[in-house]
Each structure stands twice: as structure tokens, then as C-alpha cells.
N, C-alpha and C positions, 0 to 999 in steps of 0.2 A: 304528282303533277308533272315532274320533270320527265318521267318515263312516257307519260301520255303525250307531252309536247314533242319529244323526240320521235315517237311513233307517228305522230301526226305529220311531222316534217318529212318523213320518209314515204308517207302515203300520198295517193293521188287525190289530194284535197281540192275542193273548188277554189277559185280565185277569191280574193278578198283584201281588205285593208291590211297592209303590212306593218304599219306603225300606229300604236295607240298609247294612251296614258297608262303608266304602271298601275296594276291592280284594277283600276276603273275600266280600262279598255275603252269601249265605245258605249258604255252603259248610259252615260248622261245623254248622249244623242238618241239612244234607243228609247229612253224614258221621256223624251221631250213631248209635252202635250200636243195633241192634234185632234182635229174634228173626227167624230165617230164615223162620218161618211167618207173619210179619206184613209189612205194607207199610211200617211205621215211622211215627213221629209226624209227620215232615216231610210226607210225601205225604198222610197222613190229614187233616191240618189244611188243607193247600193245596187238595186236591181238594174238601173240604167247603166252603171259602170261594170258590174260583174255578172249580170244575168240573174235568173230566178233562184239560183242556189249559190250561196257565197259563205265564206268563213268570216268570223268576227271574233270579238272578245267581249263577252257580256257577263256581268255579275261575277267578276274575278275568274272567269273560266273560258278557255277557248271553246267556241261554239260554232256549229254549222247552222246557218239560217236557211230555211227552205220555204219558198213561195211557189214551189212547183207542185201541181196537183198530183202528178203521177208518183213522185217521191213521197209526198205526204200520205197518199193512200197506201203505199207500200209499207211505210213505217207503222201506220195504225193497224194494218192487217197482220202485222207480225209482232203485235203486243205480247210480251212475256216469252216470245221465242227469240227474237233478235233485238228487241228494244223494251225498255221499261220506263215507267214514269220517273222523272227526275227534275224537280222544280228548283229554282234558285233559292239560295239560303233565306232571304227575307220571307218568301212564301212559306217555306218549311217552318221557320221559327214562329211566324204569326198564326198559321193554321194549326200547328201542333203536329206531332209525329204520327197521330192516329187518323188524320184526315183521309177521307176516301180518295182524294186525288193524289195522295202521296203513297199510300200503302198498296201492296200488291198481293197476289196469291189468295190463300184461303181467308185471310183477314178482310181483304177487299170484298170478296164474295159474300162474306157474312154481313158486313155493314151495308153493302148494296142491297142485299136481299131484304133486310129490315126496312130500309128506306122505300124500296119499290112496293113492298106489300102494303105499306100505309098509303102511299100515293095512289095506288090502284083502288084501295078501299075507299079513299076520300072522295073519288069521283062519283061513287054511287050513293054517298050519304045524302039523305033528303034535305039537310040544312046547308049543304055546301054552297049552292047558288044564292040561298037566302042571306048567308053571311056576307058574300061578295056584294050583293045588291045593297044591303043595309049600310055597309061601310062606304061604298061608293057614293050613295046618296048623301050620307053625312058629310063627306068631304066636299062634294059639289055644292051643298047648301052653305058650307063655310066660305066659299068663294064669293058669295054675294056681298060680303062686307069688305072685300079686298079690292084695292085699286088695280093691283097687278098680281097675276098668279104665276109663280115659278113652277111650271108643270112638272119638270123632272123631279124637283124636291117633293112636290105633292104626291107624285107617283111612287116615289121611294117610301114615303111615310105610309101611304095606303097599302102598298105591298108588304111592308114590314109588319104593320099591325094585323094584316090578314094572316101572315105567317105565324105571328105570336098567338093568334086566336086558334088556329088549327093545330099548332104544335103544343101549346101550353095552356089553352083555354084562358088566355089573358086578354082583358079588355083594354082598348086604347087609353081609357082614363085611369088605368091602374098606374100608380107612381113607379112601380118597378118597370113597366113598359117604357116610360120616358127615360129611365136610367139606362136600360139596355140599349135603347135607340141611340142615346148620346155616345155610349161606349162603342157601339157598332159603327157609327159614323167615323170615329177616330180610328177604329180598326181598319175600315175600308181605305182610308187615306194613305195608310202605310202598307197596303197589301202588296203592291209592287213598288219598291223603293230601294234606295241604296242601303245595304245592311250596316249602317253606322249606329252602333248602340251607344249613342251620345244623348244625354238628356236634352229634350227639345226637338229632336229630329222626328220625322214622320214615322220612321221605323221603330224607334224607342217608344214613342207614344202608342203605336199599334200593338206592340208586344205587351205593354202594360195594360192596355184596354182589353186585350184578349184574356189576360189573367183575371181581370175584374168580371168579365162576362162569364168566364168559367166558374168563378166563385159564386156568382149569382145563380147560375144554372144548377150548381151543386146544392145550394140552399133550397131551391125550388124542388129538386129531386127528393131531398130529405123530408121536406114538408109533405110532398105527395105520398111518400112511403108511409108516413103516419096516418094519412087520410085513407089510403088503400087498406090499411089494417082494419079500418072501421067500415069496410065495404062501400066506400064512397068512390065511384068510378065515373070519370068524365068522358071517356071514349075518345080522347085526343091522342096525338102521337106519343106524348110522354107516357100515357098509360100503356100504349103498344110496346114502347121500348122497355118499360119497367117489367112488362110481362115476359120479356126475353131473358131467361136466366143465363144465357150465354154471353151477355154483355156486362162488363164491369162499369163502374161510375165514370171512368175516364173515357171509355168508348161511347157511353151514353151522351156525355157532354160534347164529344167530338162530332157525333152524328147530328145532334141538334144544331150545332154551329154550322156544319156543312149545309144543312137544309136551309137555314136562315140566309146563308151567303148565296146559295144557288137561286133561291126564290127572289131574294131582295134585288140582287144586281141585274139578273137577266130579265125578269118580268118588268121591272120598272123602266129599264133601258128600252125594252121593246115598245112599251106603251108610249114613251116619249118620242121614239123614232117614228111610230105610226102617225102621231099628231104632226110631227115635223114634215114627213113626206106627203101627208094628205094636203098640207098647206101649199106645197110646191107642185103636187101632181094630183089634184082632186079627181081627175078622171080615173085614177086607180080604184077609187071607191066603187065606181060603176062596174068595173070588171071583176070586182070581188077578189082582187089579188093583192090588196094592201098589206096583209100580214106577210105573205111570201116575199113581196118586194122589200118590205122593211127589214126582214131577216137577211135578205141577200145584200142589200145596200149598207146595212149597219150591223154586220156580224158582231154579236156581243162577246163571244169567246174567241178572241183573235189569235191567241197563241196557245199551243200546248208544248210541253217540254219533255223530251225523252233522252235516254242514255242508251248507247249501243252495248249489248251484252257480249258481243264478239265482233271481230272484224267483219264489216258488211260491205260488199261491193254492189253498187247500183249504177248501171251504165258505166260512165267513165270515172265515177267517183268512188272513193274508198272512205268509209267512216270507221275510224279505228275503235277497238274495244275501249269502252269507257268514255268515248267521245260524246259530247252533249249536242243535241239537235233541238232547235226551236222551229216549230212549224207554224207558219203564218197562213191562215186559211182565207182571209178576206180578199186577197188579190184575185183569186180565181172564182170567188163568188160575186165580186163586183163586176168583173168582166171575164166570163168563161172564154177560154182560148178559141173555141170553135165558133164564137159569135162576135161579130164586129159591131160593138156598141160604143159610141163616143162617151167620154167621161161626163159630158154635160147631162147625159140621161140620168145620172145618179141623182141629180138635184131636180129632176122632173122636167128637163128641157128636151128630153129625147124619149125614145121608145122604152117600154119596160122590157124585161127579159123575155116574158111570154110573147110580147108583140114581135120582138126581134126574131124569136124562134120560128114564128109563123112566116 
């Protein structure tokens, strides 16, 4: 760390805050909650003071934060050549060392190939839409007896149960499904948090919940192995994974958890954003651009984290070897630099991106 900081001091780094809390740096300000439709106070203030690329200190590490479309594209286009995935410690500890977003090289290709093969096959399954329709109708029917519906919570439950059905052939009324959902909610609360392994903290609870989910999935795998020996095949993702002799049990658990995370957080968030934006801009429905607008205005995967594999020079900046980069994509999806759109349009008071482009 000392060598990295010395190297960083000598490099042509972007401007940024010079003084921060020991160890914590600016992590607390970075993690401060904000609306999904905004960039948050941290980025607004820093971009205003230092520009779209600035240095900070996040998760106990000196970090270059980029909201610049050109630099972000450059980093992603040079994956495994100049940069590699490198997420903060809490993400690594909670997801596990075999998560697809953390591993690289041949292991990443292997896990990704297994996931994509099932996803592509699922789209053509005759019962795919039937399962979606059945679950959706059951949830909507349950709303009739409620005075108030918390749509995001409902969307999260619907998505989670649909994922369990496709991955593990597990029905919503199964007691194990409720147990996994409870642990998963705890898991998600600590997904991006201060890495304080103190009982009662979100991080500590999330790590413990991850262990419980892992143990539950391993029990399900063992049970399925005994069933498969009797030629009982369900045709779900677990059958697909267990048919791959190249995966060990830890890799099977990790890929199941990855897919639950990806489907749960992004799909439910998008559903909630669509409802939110339709309420503010009903005309979007008429132009059939509601999904594109929701993804643009409420980008669900806001940050990706990378580490420089060697000294990298980009324009006037130098990113030293081992330097951490956090790329924020929402700023240039909310307001592309080539289009002059007022911030009010994000909440439906102005033109959509498609209208502005015309």
C-alpha cells in the first residue's frame, strides 16, 4: 500500500479531496443513500469541484472515480489487458471468492458459459412464460386484500420466487423458499457496506447470511444428487449445473448465488422504476420507450470496480499499476454529453432522450 501511494503521488493523478478520515476515507459519504433517479450528493459535489474524473479514498483504498464516458469505455475495452475486476473487500467477502464478478481468466469463462447456456435455453422453454404469468397473477390477486402495496418489495418477492422456480424448481409456498428469501434480504443489506466484522453490523450479518444460504444450497444439491441417481430429472438450472462434471460443489453454489443476485436486484429494480416513471411520464407508454427510459434514468448497476495491471496513461491522467478505479455509468446515461436535457426531464417534466435526439 505504501509503494502504491508513493507511486500515485508521483503520477499525474486527477484532482480530488486531499484530506479524509483515516482508513474510512470518504466511504461514508460515498455510501450515503440517495434516490435511484439521482447521482447522489457525493458525486454531484465532487464532479462539480474536480470534474468527471477525480481521486478519492474509498473502502480503505486510494481510488480514482470516473464519470467520464470515454475513460469508462477505455477501461472496459481493455479488460484483462490493462485492467482487471477488483471489488471492495465487503463485496468479495459477501459474494465469495468464486463469484463471476470477482474471478477472471479461464474460471470466469467456464462459469459464464454455464450460466449463459441455461439462460439461452430457458427462453425457448414452453413453460417459461406460463410460470411468469402464473406467479404474476397470484401476486396481483393478493393485493386485493391490502390497503397499501409496497411495489418494490412485491417486485423483489415475485422476482426471487421466479428465480427459485427456474433455478431449483422450488415453489413459493415451500418453507425453504421463505428461509432463503429471509437470508437473502439480510445478504443484500450488507452487499455494499463498511467492512466491519462486528456482531450486529450489516456487513457481519451479510457474511453470516451468505454462509447460511451456501449451506442450504449444498443441502439441496446433495438431495438432488440422490434423486438424479434414481433418474428423476426436473430440467431446471440445478440439473444443468450438476450435469457439468467440470464444476465442484463450491462453484455450483457460487453460480447459483450469482444468478439469484443478478435476477433479483436488477429485474425487480427495473420493474419498480418502470412503474415510477410511468406515473410521472405516462406519455412514455404511448411511444413504447418506457423500458429504455427506465434503464437510462435509473441505471441499476451504477458502479463497476477495476484495478490497473500496469501503469496506464489516458489523456493527461496516469493510473498507476495496482491503482483502483471505480466507474460510475449513470451520469452519462442520465444526461449524454452530446444532448442538452434539463435534469427535470428525468422525473417526467421534460423530453425523453429519444425526443431530445430528434
